[in-house]
All heavy atoms as an XYZ file, in Angstrom:
727
protein
N     122.182     64.803    122.451
C     121.335     64.067    121.552
C     120.900     62.774    122.215
O     121.617     62.094    122.968
C     122.111     63.707    120.204
C     122.458     64.853    119.387
S     122.936     64.687    117.767
C     121.607     64.273    116.834
N     119.713     62.493    121.887
C     119.127     61.212    122.568
C     119.556     59.828    121.930
O     119.455     58.841    122.528
C     117.626     61.203    122.424
O     117.151     61.236    121.164
N     120.106     59.921    120.728
C     120.790     58.821    120.142
C     119.705     57.806    119.510
O     119.891     56.562    119.681
N     118.853     58.278    118.694
C     118.036     57.393    117.905
C     118.743     56.975    116.716
O     119.277     57.701    115.909
C     116.790     58.146    117.356
C     115.835     58.377    118.642
C     115.965     57.230    116.525
C     114.588     59.191    118.212
N     119.022     55.569    116.632
C     119.847     54.989    115.650
C     119.078     54.826    114.370
O     117.827     54.684    114.369
C     120.520     53.746    116.183
O     119.545     52.733    116.227
N     119.880     54.650    113.377
C     119.412     54.270    112.016
C     118.654     53.027    112.098
O     117.561     52.707    111.483
C     120.492     54.261    111.031
C     120.002     54.042    109.578
C     121.283     53.992    108.779
N     120.906     53.566    107.455
C     120.437     52.252    107.045
N     120.503     51.384    108.002
N     120.202     52.028    105.801
N     119.166     52.070    112.887
C     118.601     50.648    113.024
C     117.200     50.692    113.727
O     116.313     49.906    113.385
C     119.619     49.793    113.815
C     120.870     49.421    112.978
O     120.784     49.400    111.824
O     121.780     49.079    113.671
N     117.155     51.621    114.733
C     115.795     51.721    115.356
C     114.731     52.259    114.427
O     113.630     51.864    114.378
C     115.906     52.771    116.581
C     116.793     52.098    117.743
C     116.988     53.101    118.794
O     117.294     54.320    118.546
N     116.877     52.665    120.118
N     115.136     53.358    113.534
C     114.234     53.907    112.481
C     113.829     52.707    111.503
O     112.663     52.657    111.163
C     114.876     55.082    111.801
C     114.019     55.509    110.707
C     115.201     56.169    112.692
N     114.830     51.927    111.095
C     114.445     50.894    110.247
C     113.567     49.816    110.844
O     112.618     49.394    110.206
C     115.852     50.133    109.825
N     113.715     49.611    112.173
C     112.795     48.710    112.821
C     111.409     49.303    112.923
O     110.389     48.659    112.656
C     113.467     48.368    114.212
C     112.553     47.418    115.022
N     112.348     46.144    114.738
C     111.758     47.697    116.147
C     111.549     45.619    115.634
N     111.168     46.589    116.505
N     111.384     50.477    113.283
C     110.020     51.162    113.318
C     109.390     51.098    111.932
O     108.198     50.925    111.781
C     110.086     52.688    113.866
C     110.418     52.740    115.267
C     110.657     54.164    115.681
C     109.357     52.153    116.132
N     110.171     51.348    110.865
C     109.600     51.407    109.514
C     109.072     50.105    109.157
O     107.975     49.937    108.479
C     110.586     51.857    108.514
N     109.688     49.008    109.617
C     109.247     47.650    109.302
C     108.008     47.431    110.014
O     107.098     46.823    109.432
C     110.430     46.729    109.778
O     111.545     46.892    109.046
C     109.942     45.172    109.447
N     107.879     47.696    111.380
C     106.744     47.524    112.119
C     105.501     48.309    111.425
O     104.398     47.895    111.559
C     106.923     47.999    113.501
C     107.963     47.245    114.381
C     108.061     47.851    115.739
C     107.340     45.735    114.545
N     105.803     49.426    110.861
C     104.684     50.314    110.338
C     104.470     49.963    108.873
O     103.603     50.532    108.212
C     105.019     51.788    110.516
N     105.244     48.949    108.369
C     105.000     48.655    106.960
C     105.379     49.725    106.042
O     104.555     50.050    105.071
C     103.668     47.922    106.714
C     103.387     46.782    107.452
N     104.039     45.580    107.219
C     102.621     46.603    108.552
C     103.520     44.591    108.067
N     102.663     45.278    108.938
N     106.311     50.568    106.207
C     106.745     51.680    105.461
C     108.042     51.299    104.804
O     109.067     50.945    105.474
C     106.890     53.004    106.325
C     105.614     53.299    106.915
C     107.416     54.166    105.466
C     105.689     54.461    107.922
N     108.130     51.379    103.470
C     109.318     51.194    102.785
C     110.204     52.366    102.746
O     109.629     53.514    102.309
C     109.033     50.588    101.256
N     111.457     52.288    103.210
C     112.297     53.559    103.254
C     113.591     53.189    102.573
O     114.130     52.061    102.764
C     112.507     54.067    104.757
C     111.209     54.414    105.350
S     111.507     55.046    107.016
C     112.166     56.654    106.733
N     114.160     54.222    101.885
C     115.504     54.031    101.187
C     116.609     54.183    102.321
O     116.287     54.762    103.294
C     115.567     54.980    100.139
O     115.695     56.331    100.702
C     114.528     54.866     98.979
N     117.713     53.934    101.886
C     118.937     54.102    102.881
C     118.923     55.549    103.252
O     119.228     55.935    104.348
C     120.180     53.655    102.208
C     120.194     52.096    101.858
C     119.973     51.241    103.179
O     120.655     51.592    104.160
O     119.301     50.322    103.278
N     118.873     56.430    102.270
C     118.861     57.901    102.462
C     117.820     58.407    103.336
O     118.052     59.111    104.264
C     118.802     58.674    101.142
C     118.888     60.228    101.226
C     118.702     60.806     99.890
O     119.637     60.554     98.962
O     117.729     61.411     99.715
N     116.591     57.828    103.238
C     115.474     58.174    104.006
C     115.744     57.701    105.427
O     115.317     58.466    106.427
C     114.154     57.589    103.365
C     113.700     58.279    102.238
C     112.404     57.545    101.570
O     112.482     56.330    101.712
O     111.702     58.269    100.875
N     116.211     56.589    105.636
C     116.401     56.138    106.998
C     117.434     57.036    107.736
O     117.344     57.350    108.889
C     117.003     54.671    106.973
C     116.083     53.561    106.591
C     116.712     52.265    106.358
C     115.042     53.447    107.634
N     118.588     57.435    106.958
C     119.545     58.350    107.558
C     118.953     59.713    107.949
O     119.136     60.090    109.094
C     120.753     58.442    106.692
C     121.511     57.182    106.443
O     121.588     56.434    107.298
O     122.244     57.128    105.343
N     118.197     60.197    106.991
C     117.544     61.455    107.338
C     116.558     61.472    108.437
O     116.550     62.368    109.228
C     116.834     62.005    105.934
C     116.430     63.455    106.100
C     115.825     64.025    104.771
N     114.584     63.310    104.473
C     114.381     62.765    103.279
N     115.232     62.730    102.347
N     113.228     62.134    103.144
N     115.644     60.346    108.435
C     114.782     60.259    109.459
C     115.388     60.099    110.867
O     114.851     60.560    111.812
C     113.730     59.075    109.155
C     112.576     59.043    109.973
S     111.523     60.479    110.006
C     110.999     60.510    108.311
N     116.395     59.334    111.012
C     117.007     59.145    112.344
C     117.560     60.412    112.832
O     117.415     60.786    113.865
C     118.112     58.163    112.180
O     119.197     58.681    111.478
N     118.021     61.451    111.879
C     118.543     62.764    112.385
C     117.271     63.609    112.754
O     117.426     64.214    113.709
C     119.305     63.339    111.215
O     120.346     62.489    110.750
C     119.871     64.794    111.580
N     116.267     63.505    111.906
C     115.143     64.348    112.210
C     114.428     63.916    113.517
O     113.987     64.792    114.272
C     114.115     64.385    111.056
C     114.616     65.026    109.820
C     113.708     65.017    108.625
O     112.607     64.422    108.782
O     114.064     65.433    107.495
N     114.245     62.657    113.752
C     113.612     62.074    114.955
C     114.460     62.513    116.122
O     113.952     62.762    117.221
C     113.369     60.569    114.838
C     112.176     60.216    113.926
C     112.074     58.694    113.719
C     110.871     60.749    114.410
N     115.779     62.276    116.029
C     116.659     62.712    117.100
C     116.446     64.071    117.606
O     116.334     64.477    118.753
C     118.007     62.529    116.662
C     118.943     62.146    117.861
O     118.538     61.708    118.873
O     120.193     62.392    117.654
N     116.359     65.020    116.491
C     116.068     66.512    116.836
C     114.752     66.698    117.502
O     114.605     67.559    118.416
C     116.068     67.257    115.525
N     113.724     65.952    117.104
C     112.433     66.069    117.632
C     112.427     65.664    119.098
O     111.843     66.251    120.010
C     111.378     65.254    116.874
C     111.112     65.984    115.499
C     109.989     65.244    117.576
C     110.357     65.162    114.516
N     112.986     64.527    119.390
C     113.135     64.013    120.834
C     113.927     64.997    121.636
O     113.555     65.284    122.811
C     113.679     62.586    120.874
C     114.054     62.133    122.165
C     112.773     61.605    120.079
N     114.862     65.495    121.116
C     115.737     66.512    121.876
C     114.853     67.792    122.197
O     115.007     68.318    123.349
C     117.041     66.953    121.150
C     118.044     65.717    121.106
O     117.802     64.880    122.018
O     118.919     65.762    120.320
N     114.065     68.182    121.283
C     113.246     69.389    121.458
C     112.307     69.201    122.572
O     111.973     69.979    123.441
C     112.516     69.834    120.069
N     111.611     67.931    122.460
C     110.522     67.582    123.495
C     111.224     67.580    124.815
O     110.655     67.985    125.818
C     109.893     66.317    123.156
C     109.042     65.803    124.221
C     109.081     66.434    121.760
N     112.495     66.966    124.950
C     113.089     66.820    126.235
C     113.455     68.143    126.801
O     113.309     68.476    127.994
C     114.416     65.978    126.040
N     113.873     69.125    125.875
C     114.125     70.481    126.443
C     112.919     71.216    127.015
O     112.974     71.891    127.908
C     114.878     71.359    125.373
O     113.952     71.595    124.445
N     111.714     70.943    126.278
C     110.518     71.558    126.798
C     110.132     70.859    128.128
O     109.764     71.531    129.111
C     109.429     71.412    125.808
C     108.026     71.800    126.460
C     109.615     72.188    124.535
N     110.389     69.567    128.244
C     110.066     68.897    129.589
C     110.944     69.351    130.649
O     110.478     69.457    131.842
C     110.313     67.470    129.427
O     109.363     66.851    128.407
N     112.152     69.773    130.408
C     113.040     70.335    131.440
C     112.501     71.696    131.942
O     112.708     72.023    133.206
C     114.477     70.497    130.871
C     115.197     69.214    130.620
C     116.578     69.397    129.847
O     116.916     70.524    129.743
O     117.058     68.368    129.561
N     111.864     72.422    131.097
C     111.503     73.843    131.504
C     110.192     73.728    132.274
O     109.923     74.639    133.069
C     111.206     74.639    130.218
N     109.424     72.676    132.186
C     108.167     72.502    132.907
C     108.495     72.126    134.447
O     109.075     71.047    134.653
C     107.348     71.582    132.321
N     108.097     73.035    135.286
C     108.380     72.840    136.742
C     107.008     72.994    137.480
O     106.039     73.451    136.804
C     109.374     73.754    137.297
O     108.968     75.110    137.157
C     110.721     73.547    136.541
N     107.051     72.733    138.777
C     105.783     72.852    139.453
C     105.312     74.201    139.633
O     104.171     74.473    139.953
C     106.001     72.088    140.799
C     106.175     70.723    140.809
O     105.727     70.085    139.799
O     106.668     70.043    141.713
N     106.222     75.270    139.680
C     105.838     76.672    139.814
C     105.233     77.316    138.503
O     104.957     78.394    138.567
C     106.921     77.380    140.442
C     108.265     77.412    139.425
O     108.344     76.461    138.688
O     109.042     78.262    139.648
N     105.429     76.498    137.487
C     104.759     77.078    136.212
C     103.407     76.392    135.911
O     103.460     75.114    135.681
C     105.761     76.716    134.949
C     106.996     77.523    135.304
C     105.157     77.387    133.641
C     108.070     77.255    134.229
N     102.276     77.122    135.953
C     101.118     76.519    135.866
C     100.885     75.947    134.355
O     101.430     76.470    133.347
C     100.000     77.553    136.085
C     100.710     78.856    135.909
C     102.214     78.552    136.179
N     100.185     74.780    134.154
C      99.959     74.273    132.845
C      98.855     75.245    132.148
O      97.967     75.751    132.721
C      99.234     72.964    133.056
N      99.042     75.258    130.919
C      98.028     76.234    130.105
C      97.546     75.497    128.888
O      98.235     74.556    128.404
C      98.715     77.420    129.553
O      99.849     77.124    128.724
C      99.125     78.390    130.715
N      96.292     75.766    128.552
C      95.862     75.072    127.377
C      96.032     75.889    126.198
O      95.950     75.514    124.950
C      94.292     74.871    127.480
O      93.577     76.040    127.704
N      96.310     77.256    126.395
C      96.501     78.101    125.257
C      97.526     79.276    125.720
O      97.359     79.806    126.784
C      95.238     78.766    124.737
C      95.310     79.361    123.371
N      95.910     80.556    123.134
C      94.878     78.923    122.241
C      95.746     80.863    121.815
N      95.214     79.766    121.232
N      98.546     79.545    124.944
C      99.525     80.478    125.437
C      99.040     82.028    125.533
O      99.569     82.708    126.237
C     100.626     80.430    124.474
C      99.983     79.853    123.161
C      98.824     79.051    123.653
N      97.958     82.316    124.831
C      97.427     83.652    124.732
C      96.015     83.581    125.462
O      95.283     82.837    124.986
C      97.403     84.279    123.333
C      98.758     84.205    122.815
C      96.880     85.629    123.354
C      98.856     84.514    121.416
N      95.617     84.495    126.354
C      94.334     84.448    126.856
C      93.248     84.779    125.835
O      93.504     85.647    124.838
C      94.348     85.552    127.839
C      95.797     85.934    128.182
C      96.515     85.444    126.873
N      92.226     84.023    125.809
C      91.202     84.047    124.800
C      90.092     84.874    125.348
O      89.641     84.665    126.479
C      90.680     82.647    124.421
C      91.713     81.652    123.709
C      91.117     80.411    123.471
C      92.271     82.246    122.439
N      89.454     85.759    124.564
C      88.273     86.484    124.846
C      87.255     86.393    123.787
O      87.656     86.200    122.585
C      88.547     87.927    125.046
O      89.184     88.495    123.855
C      89.509     88.156    126.229
N      86.069     86.457    124.192
C      84.923     86.290    123.221
C      84.822     87.661    122.502
O      84.448     88.704    123.157
C      83.643     85.928    123.945
C      82.528     85.579    122.961
O      82.669     85.685    121.642
N      81.397     85.147    123.321
N      84.937     87.636    121.132
C      84.778     88.900    120.413
C      83.460     89.079    119.761
O      83.283     89.934    118.944
C      85.982     89.046    119.380
C      87.296     89.140    120.063
C      85.919     87.807    118.497
N      82.505     88.139    120.055
C      81.129     88.235    119.434
C      80.327     89.389    120.168
O      80.530     89.738    121.339
C      80.393     86.911    119.801
C      81.204     85.752    119.183
S      81.092     85.755    117.448
C      80.885     84.026    117.105
N      79.427     89.929    119.368
C      78.507     91.009    119.880
C      77.463     90.256    120.541
O      77.209     89.090    120.518
C      78.016     91.866    118.747
C      77.192     91.060    117.688
C      76.553     91.906    116.831
N      75.876     91.290    115.684
C      74.706     90.603    115.760
N      73.967     90.624    116.896
N      74.164     89.971    114.705
N      76.672     91.099    121.345
C      75.467     90.597    121.959
C      74.552     90.089    121.032
O      74.336     90.616    119.882
C      74.883     91.652    122.925
C      75.738     91.956    124.166
C      75.914     90.921    125.095
O      74.919     90.196    125.284
O      76.963     90.708    125.575
N      73.715     89.055    121.366
C      72.698     88.572    120.501
C      71.411     89.332    120.628
O      70.679     89.065    121.522
C      72.467     87.007    120.783
C      71.689     86.363    119.682
O      71.405     86.912    118.556
O      71.238     85.209    119.940
N      71.258     90.315    119.859
C      70.207     91.169    119.891
C      69.297     91.181    118.634
O      69.802     91.225    117.485
C      70.658     92.759    120.136
C      69.454     93.625    120.134
C      71.483     92.791    121.271
N      67.946     90.992    118.813
C      67.059     90.783    117.687
C      67.071     92.242    116.972
O      66.824     93.344    117.613
C      65.675     90.494    118.006
C      64.715     90.504    116.910
C      65.768     89.145    118.801
N      67.333     92.199    115.651
C      67.372     93.523    114.940
C      66.163     93.475    113.969
O      65.102     92.827    114.256
N      66.321     94.221    112.871
C      65.195     94.368    112.015
C      65.078     93.023    111.188
O      66.068     92.396    110.737
C      65.458     95.498    110.926
C      65.353     96.804    111.648
C      65.485     97.998    110.538
O      65.025     97.783    109.341
O      66.085     98.998    110.821
N      63.850     92.481    111.112
C      63.659     91.236    110.306
C      62.605     91.474    109.284
O      61.886     92.494    109.243
C      63.129     90.130    111.316
O      61.957     90.566    111.859
C      64.247     89.800    112.382
N      62.560     90.551    108.405
C      61.518     90.568    107.298
C      60.379     89.951    107.739
O      60.329     88.961    108.488
C      62.068     89.758    106.010
C      63.389     90.514    105.377
C      63.730     89.512    104.216
C      63.159     91.866    104.862
N      59.215     90.489    107.296
C      57.953     89.720    107.433
C      57.889     88.501    106.632
O      58.740     88.445    105.599
C      56.719     90.683    107.222
O      56.746     90.926    105.747
C      56.717     91.980    108.028
N      57.022     87.645    106.785
C      56.875     86.424    105.883
C      56.543     86.929    104.543
O      57.195     86.275    103.497
C      55.734     85.585    106.493
C      55.608     84.191    105.791
C      54.491     83.358    106.320
O      53.561     83.777    106.762
N      54.795     82.124    106.278
N      55.647     87.899    104.294
C      55.373     88.421    103.017
C      56.596     89.039    102.237
O      56.817     88.743    101.118
C      54.231     89.353    102.955
N      57.361     89.664    103.114
C      58.631     90.358    102.434
C      59.615     89.209    102.033
O      60.242     89.336    101.003
C      59.229     91.216    103.412
C      58.505     92.491    103.695
C      59.167     93.424    104.819
O      59.588     92.796    105.771
N      58.942     94.682    104.626
N      59.757     88.269    102.925
C      60.834     87.141    102.603
C      60.330     86.395    101.271
O      61.161     85.959    100.484
C      60.813     86.217    103.741
N      59.051     86.105    101.210
C      58.528     85.382     99.955
C      58.241     86.235     98.697
O      57.912     85.701     97.740
C      57.248     84.711    100.401
C      57.477     83.582    101.470
C      56.057     83.188    101.943
C      58.334     82.472    101.018
N      58.483     87.487     98.854
C      58.032     88.524     97.751
C      58.827     88.203     96.461
O      58.104     88.170     95.364
C      58.335     89.865     98.248
N      60.050     87.854     96.466
C      60.872     87.462     95.256
C      61.104     86.109     94.986
O      61.917     85.709     94.249
C      62.080     88.371     95.306
C      61.934     89.812     95.134
O      61.013     90.219     94.422
N      62.602     90.599     96.013
N      60.530     85.260     95.720
C      60.595     83.829     95.619
C      60.083     83.297     94.349
O      59.030     83.776     93.883
C      59.990     83.023     96.811
N      60.769     82.488     93.585
C      60.205     81.973     92.389
C      58.906     81.136     92.481
O      58.036     81.202     91.684
C      61.311     81.147     91.680
C      62.335     81.016     92.857
C      62.055     81.975     93.887
N      58.744     80.543     93.625
C      57.519     79.767     93.970
C      57.352     79.694     95.481
O      58.326     79.387     96.168
C      57.730     78.304     93.255
C      56.364     77.617     93.164
O      55.283     78.251     93.488
O      56.392     76.422     92.742
N      56.160     79.871     95.845
C      55.828     79.803     97.302
C      54.442     79.135     97.506
O      53.630     79.194     96.581
C      55.797     81.148     97.948
N      54.355     78.437     98.661
C      53.069     77.756     98.826
C      52.872     77.723    100.317
O      53.709     77.293    101.088
C      53.127     76.287     98.318
C      51.926     75.586     98.480
C      52.006     74.180     97.915
O      52.220     73.951     96.683
O      51.883     73.147     98.541
N      51.658     78.047    100.799
C      51.332     78.003    102.251
C      52.256     78.832    103.129
O      52.572     78.365    104.155
C      51.252     76.664    102.660
C      50.148     75.861    102.015
O      49.140     76.372    101.620
O      50.225     74.502    101.943
N      52.661     79.937    102.456
C      53.698     80.699    103.470
C      55.022     80.250    103.615
O      55.769     80.737    104.399
N      55.422     79.350    102.620
C      56.820     78.880    102.692
C      57.438     78.882    101.309
O      56.692     78.865    100.257
C      56.743     77.307    103.166
C      56.430     77.261    104.627
C      56.363     75.859    105.093
N      55.154     75.432    104.771
C      54.633     74.154    105.003
N      55.462     73.352    105.625
N      53.436     73.747    104.672
N      58.763     78.794    101.262
C      59.410     78.554     99.800
C      59.086     77.242     99.314
O      59.074     76.243    100.108
C      60.852     78.740     99.910
C      61.305     80.085    100.404
C      61.692     80.388    101.702
C      61.443     81.133     99.496
C      62.184     81.642    102.089
C      61.910     82.381     99.844
C      62.256     82.637    101.140
N      58.722     77.215     98.042
C      58.441     75.823     97.339
C      59.647     75.499     96.482
O      59.947     76.304     95.565
C      57.192     75.879     96.600
C      56.872     74.532     96.040
C      55.498     74.452     95.495
N      55.141     73.167     94.908
C      54.582     72.870     93.991
N      54.112     73.723     93.210
N      54.471     71.527     93.606
N      60.277     74.349     96.741
C      61.429     73.992     96.024
C      61.258     72.656     95.461
O      60.523     71.883     96.007
C      62.829     74.102     96.843
C      63.015     75.502     97.275
C      62.601     73.172     98.124
N      61.982     72.253     94.412
C      61.941     70.936     93.824
C      62.331     69.863     94.869
O      63.397     70.105     95.560
C      62.813     70.912     92.649
C      63.267     72.327     92.461
C      63.019     73.066     93.635
N      61.757     68.744     94.857
C      62.258     67.687     95.809
C      63.475     67.085     95.347
O      63.734     67.009     94.093
C      61.156     66.555     95.796
N      64.436     66.953     96.196
C      65.813     66.324     95.945
C      65.907     64.913     96.373
O      66.773     64.132     96.008
C      66.868     67.083     96.498
C      66.788     67.280     97.986
C      66.944     68.553     95.863
C      68.038     67.789     98.677
N      64.974     64.405     97.183
C      64.873     63.068     97.787
C      63.660     62.345     97.280
O      62.597     62.911     97.290
C      64.945     62.939     99.219
C      66.187     63.624     99.938
C      66.082     63.657    101.316
C      67.530     62.984     99.493
N      63.886     61.039     97.024
C      62.740     60.307     96.521
C      61.955     59.670     97.830
O      62.434     58.635     98.195
C      63.122     59.141     95.566
C      63.570     59.731     94.279
O      63.026     60.765     93.771
O      64.458     59.046     93.557
N      61.142     60.480     98.415
C      60.402     60.068     99.503
C      58.876     59.817     99.273
O      58.397     60.557     98.432
C      60.672     60.938    100.754
C      62.134     61.107    101.191
C      62.234     62.062    102.395
O      61.324     62.716    102.695
O      63.355     62.090    102.949
N      58.312     59.055    100.047
C      56.853     58.767     99.842
C      56.075     59.843    100.604
O      56.452     60.320    101.592
C      56.440     57.423    100.322
C      57.081     56.369     99.364
O      57.294     56.643     98.149
O      57.478     55.237     99.853
């Protein structure tokens, strides 16, 4: 164990302006100690012969090719529009612009 004391946790809580009960201080010192130990054990495993990775599983692009398919004509797109003007959808203004 790395030995994070209850007093150290209380000091950090004071610095961070976090009010903690006695029970929370005890629990947090145990939890932080476990976290520091876990990070230390990972650090021990990292050696020069193990390359650093950004992701543990190789990533591949699963997207399909970007191919133009069937599209609607302008007339077809506007056919069921409630209101159209000059070949575009006409919608109510939502911003008060001049």
